[in-house]
C-alpha positions as CSV (number, residue, x, y, z in Angstrom):
1,M,93.7,74.5,111.7
2,A,94.3,78.0,113.1
3,G,91.1,79.6,114.6
4,F,89.7,83.0,113.5
5,S,91.0,86.0,115.5
6,E,89.7,89.6,115.4
7,L,93.3,90.8,116.0
8,I,95.6,91.8,113.2
9,K,99.2,91.1,112.5
10,S,99.8,93.4,109.5
11,F,98.2,96.8,109.5
12,E,99.3,97.3,105.9
13,K,97.0,94.4,104.8
14,T,94.1,95.5,106.9
15,R,94.5,99.0,105.5
16,D,94.3,97.6,102.0
17,Y,91.1,95.6,102.7
18,I,89.3,98.5,104.4
19,R,90.3,101.0,101.9
20,D,89.8,99.0,98.7
21,F,86.7,97.0,99.6
22,F,84.7,99.1,102.1
23,I,85.6,102.7,101.2
24,Y,86.6,103.0,97.5
25,G,85.6,99.7,96.1
26,F,81.9,98.9,96.9
27,K,83.0,95.4,95.9
28,G,81.6,91.9,96.5
29,R,83.1,88.6,97.2
30,G,83.3,87.8,93.5
31,D,85.7,90.8,93.1
32,F,88.2,89.3,95.4
33,Q,90.9,88.0,93.1
34,R,93.7,87.2,95.5
35,R,94.3,84.2,97.8
36,S,91.2,82.3,98.8
37,S,87.6,83.1,99.5
38,R,88.3,82.0,103.1
39,T,90.8,84.8,103.4
40,Y,88.2,87.3,102.2
41,D,85.6,85.9,104.7
42,D,88.2,86.3,107.5
43,E,89.1,89.8,106.6
44,K,85.5,90.8,106.2
45,R,84.5,89.3,109.6
46,R,87.5,91.1,111.2
47,A,86.5,94.5,109.8
48,E,82.9,93.9,110.8
49,S,84.0,93.3,114.4
50,W,85.3,96.9,114.5
51,L,83.0,98.6,112.1
52,G,79.7,96.7,112.4
53,E,77.6,99.8,113.3
54,V,78.7,101.7,110.2
55,L,78.8,98.9,107.5
56,R,76.1,98.7,104.9
57,C,75.2,95.7,102.8
58,D,73.7,96.2,99.3
59,D,72.3,93.3,97.3
60,S,72.6,93.5,93.5
61,V,73.0,91.3,90.5
62,R,76.7,91.3,91.3
63,G,76.1,89.9,94.7
64,R,76.3,91.5,98.2
65,Q,78.5,94.5,98.4
66,I,79.8,95.8,101.7
67,S,80.7,99.5,102.2
68,I,81.1,102.0,105.0
69,S,78.1,104.3,105.3
70,V,78.5,107.2,107.8
71,D,77.6,110.9,107.9
72,C,80.9,112.3,108.9
73,G,79.3,115.5,110.1
74,H,77.3,113.7,112.7
75,I,79.8,111.3,114.4
76,Y,81.7,112.0,117.6
77,E,84.4,109.4,117.0
78,N,86.1,108.2,113.8
79,P,85.2,104.5,113.6
80,L,88.4,103.7,111.7
81,C,90.4,104.5,114.8
82,Q,89.4,101.1,116.2
83,A,91.7,99.4,113.7
84,Y,94.7,100.7,115.7
85,S,93.5,99.0,118.8
86,A,93.3,95.5,117.3
87,R,97.0,94.6,117.0
88,S,97.7,90.9,117.7
89,F,99.9,89.7,120.5
90,T,101.2,86.3,121.7
91,D,100.1,84.6,124.9
92,N,103.5,85.4,126.4
93,D,103.3,89.1,125.5
94,I,100.0,89.6,127.3
95,R,101.0,87.5,130.2
96,L,104.3,89.3,130.7
97,H,102.5,92.7,130.3
98,M,100.0,91.9,133.1
99,L,102.5,90.4,135.5
100,L,105.2,93.1,135.0
101,L,102.8,96.0,135.7
102,D,101.4,94.1,138.7
103,L,104.8,93.4,140.1
104,L,105.7,97.1,140.0
105,A,102.2,98.4,140.9
106,D,103.4,99.2,144.5
107,G,105.7,101.9,143.2
108,S,108.9,100.0,144.1
109,T,112.1,100.3,142.1
110,K,113.7,97.1,141.0
111,T,116.6,95.9,138.8
112,L,116.3,93.5,135.9
113,N,117.4,90.6,138.0
114,E,115.0,91.5,140.8
115,I,112.2,91.7,138.3
116,V,113.0,88.3,136.7
117,D,113.2,86.7,140.2
118,G,110.0,88.4,141.3
119,L,108.1,87.0,138.3
120,L,109.3,83.5,139.1
121,E,108.7,83.7,142.9
122,Q,105.4,85.6,143.0
123,Y,103.7,84.3,139.8
124,D,105.6,81.1,139.0
125,A,106.3,82.7,135.6
126,P,109.9,81.9,134.3
127,F,110.9,84.4,131.7
128,E,114.3,84.8,130.1
129,P,116.2,87.9,131.2
130,Q,116.7,88.9,127.6
131,T,112.9,88.8,127.0
132,V,112.2,90.9,130.1
133,R,114.9,93.4,129.2
134,G,113.4,93.9,125.8
135,K,110.0,94.5,127.3
136,L,111.4,96.9,129.9
137,K,113.1,99.0,127.2
138,E,109.9,99.1,125.1
139,Y,107.8,100.3,128.1
140,T,110.5,102.8,129.0
141,D,110.4,104.3,125.5
142,E,106.6,104.4,125.7
143,G,106.6,106.2,129.0
144,L,105.0,103.3,131.1
145,L,108.2,102.8,133.1
146,I,110.9,105.2,134.4
147,T,114.5,104.1,134.3
148,E,117.2,105.3,136.8
149,K,120.9,104.6,136.5
150,R,122.8,103.9,139.7
151,G,126.3,103.3,138.7
152,K,126.2,100.7,136.0
153,T,122.9,99.2,137.1
154,A,119.5,100.2,135.8
155,Y,116.5,100.4,138.1
156,Y,112.9,100.4,136.9
157,R,109.7,101.6,138.3
158,R,106.2,102.4,137.1
159,S,105.5,105.9,135.9
160,P,103.1,107.6,138.4
161,E,101.6,109.7,135.6
162,T,98.3,108.6,134.1
163,A,95.8,110.2,131.7
164,Q,93.2,110.4,134.5
165,Q,95.7,112.5,136.6
166,F,96.4,114.9,133.8
167,F,92.7,115.4,133.0
168,A,92.0,116.0,136.7
169,Q,95.0,118.3,137.2
170,F,94.5,120.6,134.1
171,E,91.1,122.2,133.7
172,G,89.9,122.0,130.1
173,L,92.4,119.4,129.0
174,A,89.8,116.8,128.5
175,D,87.8,119.1,126.2
176,A,91.0,119.9,124.3
177,V,91.6,116.1,123.8
178,R,88.0,115.6,122.7
179,F,88.5,118.3,120.1
180,F,91.8,116.8,119.0
181,S,90.3,113.3,118.6
182,L,88.4,114.6,115.6
183,D,91.5,115.9,113.9
184,D,92.3,114.6,110.4
185,T,96.0,114.0,111.4
186,F,96.7,111.7,114.3
187,G,93.2,112.0,115.6
188,E,93.5,108.3,116.8
189,I,95.9,109.5,119.5
190,G,93.2,111.7,121.0
191,T,90.7,108.9,120.7
192,E,93.0,106.5,122.5
193,L,93.7,109.0,125.3
194,L,90.0,109.4,125.9
195,R,89.6,105.6,126.0
196,T,92.5,105.3,128.5
197,A,90.7,107.7,130.8
198,D,87.3,106.1,130.2
199,L,86.0,109.3,128.5
200,K,84.2,110.0,125.3
201,N,83.8,112.9,122.9
202,D,80.3,114.2,123.4
203,L,80.9,117.9,122.6
204,F,82.4,118.3,119.2
205,L,81.4,117.5,115.6
206,R,83.1,118.4,112.3
207,K,81.2,119.3,109.2
208,H,84.0,118.1,106.9
209,H,85.7,115.1,108.5
210,Y,87.9,113.1,106.2
211,I,87.8,109.9,108.3
212,V,89.8,107.9,105.7
213,H,92.9,109.9,106.6
214,T,93.2,107.8,109.7
215,L,94.4,104.9,107.6
216,E,97.2,107.1,106.2
217,D,98.5,108.2,109.6
218,I,100.5,104.9,109.9
219,L,102.9,106.4,107.3
220,L,103.4,109.8,108.9
221,P,105.8,109.0,111.7
222,E,108.5,107.7,109.3
223,I,107.9,110.6,106.9
224,L,108.1,113.3,109.6
225,T,111.2,111.6,111.1
226,A,112.8,111.7,107.7
227,V,112.0,115.4,107.3
228,T,113.3,116.2,110.9
229,E,116.5,114.2,110.5
230,K,117.0,115.2,106.8
231,R,117.0,111.6,105.5
232,A,115.8,109.8,102.4
233,V,113.1,107.2,102.5
234,H,112.2,104.1,100.4
235,L,108.6,104.2,99.2
236,R,106.4,101.4,97.9
237,T,103.4,102.6,96.0
238,F,100.6,101.4,93.8
239,S,98.5,103.1,91.1
240,A,94.8,103.6,90.8
241,K,94.7,101.0,88.1
242,S,96.2,98.4,90.4
243,R,94.0,99.3,93.4
244,A,91.8,96.2,92.7
245,N,94.9,94.0,93.4
246,P,96.9,95.2,96.4
247,D,99.2,92.2,95.8
248,A,100.5,93.8,92.6
249,K,104.1,95.0,92.7
250,G,103.4,98.7,92.2
251,G,106.2,101.2,92.2
252,S,109.4,101.5,94.3
253,F,111.1,104.9,94.8
254,E,114.0,106.4,96.7
255,A,112.8,109.8,97.7
256,V,113.7,112.8,100.0
257,P,110.6,114.0,101.8
258,M,109.9,117.7,101.9
259,Q,106.4,118.3,103.1
260,I,102.9,116.9,103.5
261,L,100.4,118.8,101.3
262,S,96.6,118.9,101.6
263,S,94.4,119.6,98.6
264,V,91.8,122.3,99.4
265,Q,89.7,121.0,96.5
266,T,89.5,117.2,97.3
267,G,90.8,116.9,100.9
268,R,93.4,114.4,99.8
269,R,96.9,114.5,101.3
270,Y,100.1,114.2,99.4
271,L,103.8,113.7,100.2
272,A,105.9,116.2,98.3
273,A,109.4,114.7,97.8
274,Y,112.5,114.9,95.6
275,L,113.3,111.9,93.4
276,P,117.1,111.8,93.0
277,A,116.9,109.2,90.2
278,E,114.7,111.5,88.1
279,K,116.1,114.8,89.4
280,R,112.7,116.4,90.0
281,F,110.1,116.9,92.7
282,H,106.9,114.8,92.8
283,A,103.7,114.6,94.9
284,F,102.6,111.1,96.0
285,R,99.1,110.6,97.2
286,L,99.3,109.2,100.7
287,D,96.5,106.7,100.1
288,F,98.5,105.3,97.2
289,I,101.6,104.7,99.4
290,R,101.9,101.1,100.7
291,S,104.9,101.6,103.0
292,V,107.7,104.0,104.0
293,K,111.1,102.9,105.3
294,L,113.8,105.3,106.6
295,S,117.0,105.4,104.5
296,E,120.3,107.2,104.6
297,P,120.8,110.9,105.4
298,A,120.5,113.2,102.4
299,P,123.8,115.3,102.4
300,D,122.3,118.0,100.1
301,Y,119.0,118.2,102.0
302,D,119.3,122.0,102.7
303,D,119.9,122.7,99.0
304,L,117.0,120.6,98.0
305,A,114.8,122.4,100.5
306,E,115.7,125.7,99.0
307,S,114.9,124.4,95.5
308,Y,111.6,123.0,96.8
309,Q,110.6,126.4,98.1
310,R,111.4,128.0,94.7
311,N,109.3,125.3,92.9
312,L,106.4,125.9,95.2
313,R,106.0,129.3,93.6
314,R,104.9,127.5,90.4
315,V,102.6,124.9,91.9
316,F,98.9,125.8,91.7
317,G,97.7,122.7,93.5
318,V,100.0,119.8,94.3
319,S,101.4,118.9,90.9
320,F,105.0,119.5,89.9
321,A,104.3,118.1,86.4
322,E,107.6,116.9,84.8
323,R,109.6,120.0,85.6
324,R,113.2,119.3,86.8
325,D,113.5,122.8,88.3
326,V,112.1,126.3,88.0
327,G,112.3,127.3,84.3
328,S,110.4,129.3,81.8
329,V,106.7,128.4,81.8
330,E,104.2,130.2,79.6
331,P,101.7,131.8,81.9
332,M,98.0,131.1,81.6
333,R,95.7,134.1,81.2
334,L,92.1,133.6,82.1
335,T,89.6,136.4,81.6
336,F,86.4,136.3,83.6
337,R,83.2,138.5,83.3
338,Y,81.1,139.6,86.2
339,D,78.6,142.4,87.0
340,P,80.4,145.0,89.1
341,Q,77.0,146.2,90.5
342,T,75.6,143.0,91.8
343,E,78.4,140.4,91.7
344,D,81.2,141.6,93.9
345,F,81.3,138.1,95.4
346,I,82.8,136.8,92.2
347,L,85.7,139.2,92.4
348,G,86.0,138.3,96.1
349,R,86.2,134.6,95.2
350,L,88.9,135.2,92.6
351,M,90.9,137.2,95.1
352,R,90.5,134.5,97.7
353,E,91.3,131.5,95.4
354,K,93.9,132.9,93.0
355,R,96.7,131.3,95.0
356,I,100.0,131.9,93.0
357,G,98.2,133.9,90.4
358,T,97.9,137.7,89.8
359,L,94.5,139.3,89.3
360,T,94.1,142.5,87.3
361,Y,91.1,144.5,86.4
362,T,91.0,144.8,82.6
363,G,87.7,146.6,81.8
364,S,84.1,147.1,82.8
365,G,83.1,143.8,84.4
366,L,86.3,142.0,83.1
367,C,89.3,140.8,85.1
368,T,92.2,138.6,84.1
369,L,94.0,136.0,86.2
370,T,97.6,135.3,85.2
371,V,99.0,132.1,86.6
372,D,102.6,131.0,86.0
373,A,102.2,127.3,86.9
374,F,104.0,124.1,86.2
375,D,100.9,122.1,85.5
376,P,98.2,124.1,83.6
377,N,95.7,121.3,84.0
378,E,95.4,122.1,87.7
379,V,94.5,125.7,86.8
380,M,91.8,124.6,84.4
381,H,90.3,122.1,86.9
382,W,89.7,125.1,89.2
383,A,88.7,127.5,86.4
384,K,85.9,125.2,85.3
385,T,84.1,125.9,88.5
386,L,83.5,129.4,87.0
387,I,82.6,127.9,83.6
388,G,79.8,130.4,82.8
389,R,82.0,133.4,83.4
390,I,85.1,132.5,81.4
391,V,85.6,134.8,78.4
392,S,88.9,133.6,77.1
393,V,91.8,131.2,77.9
394,E,95.3,132.0,76.7
395,G,98.7,130.6,77.3
396,G,99.5,127.3,79.0
397,N,99.9,124.8,76.2
398,D,98.0,123.7,73.2
399,A,96.8,120.4,74.8
400,V,95.2,122.1,77.8
401,R,93.4,124.7,75.6
402,E,92.2,122.0,73.2
403,K,90.9,119.9,76.0
404,F,89.0,122.9,77.4
405,R,87.4,123.5,73.9
406,R,86.6,119.8,73.6
407,D,84.9,119.8,77.0
408,I,82.8,122.8,76.0
409,R,81.7,121.2,72.8
410,R,80.7,118.0,74.6
411,M,78.7,120.1,77.2
412,Y,77.0,121.9,74.4
413,K,75.9,118.7,72.8
414,M,74.5,117.4,76.0
415,Y,72.8,120.6,77.2
416,G,72.7,123.0,74.3
417,G,69.4,121.9,72.9
418,A,68.2,121.2,69.3
419,P,68.8,124.0,66.7
420,H,65.1,125.2,66.8
421,D,64.2,124.6,70.4
422,D,62.4,127.5,71.9
423,L,62.9,127.5,75.6
424,S,61.0,130.8,76.1
């Protein structure tokens, strides 16, 4: 029987467990409905080995529930970055890694045959030339080794550059990397650079630190490569309803990536992409994307990019609704009331947060925001944060206005009081 290992083979599976059980789920062992309980125990132990200091156990009638509990404004390092340092390897992988770097540690330059012979003679380690060639190419791509061509023969040597040297050479670089290690995008790179140089971030904290974005960063290299090279991608996604079962099939899409969007209201990140099969743009939540694979070049990418920029003029948040392209949309008109003498801050907030809207002063203490958006629901989600100051809602569509009225009626039932209540 195979023994338990803290290392992981599939980051996709690890991402599912950490996200669904420790961040979003607050679930117990009884909620685990796939594979065996032994699998759940192994995954739980594996996550605990990285996240033990930030895991919290709550006992209830449903059993013990495990979740991540951390004050993101008071941590110097994102604990989820540790998952990127736990990839599994074979005995041969780690052996060849150690011996190869030791063989070239003196700064010498060697050919493939000289390296293979050196491994055998100095360490009694017979490796196939093809295996060594693959490892040399991998380390060259990663910058650990430098390759020189002399005629048709390739020579390899260790790169003299190290993180410690760069930190010592450039004043302030270590502090810059400390700051970068807290970034929501690729912050794990800064964290790993600090670990390589045996340094820690002990200077910077972030008030709003969305640590869960680290789990999404595994998707970004493929997406950004597709945008740079103007290629399509194949996406595998799942919905909120199937989150409880990451083994569910979910959706499969051919898409042309345009941009990564971040919501200023929720902090969530989205992939804005064109769906050729549906002839429209769509925004996918990154935490609902299982995997991304590069596909063929998109011959009409430049035309799609121009159309995307036109569509953005009608996007209030991240939603493109069901629009195929820019068309006639009935603008929403929201009238707000404020006191011009004492509440200039309300007008300032409307100016700051109007986004694609146009704000006009319509009378004493009244101003109207006109928004020509694809998805009126996004406008109303924002407008409700000014609920006590809304005078009227016009335009959009009937469903949005009726939903707003229904919400108001429900709020009145909850907080309006009995007919003859005297609160004075």
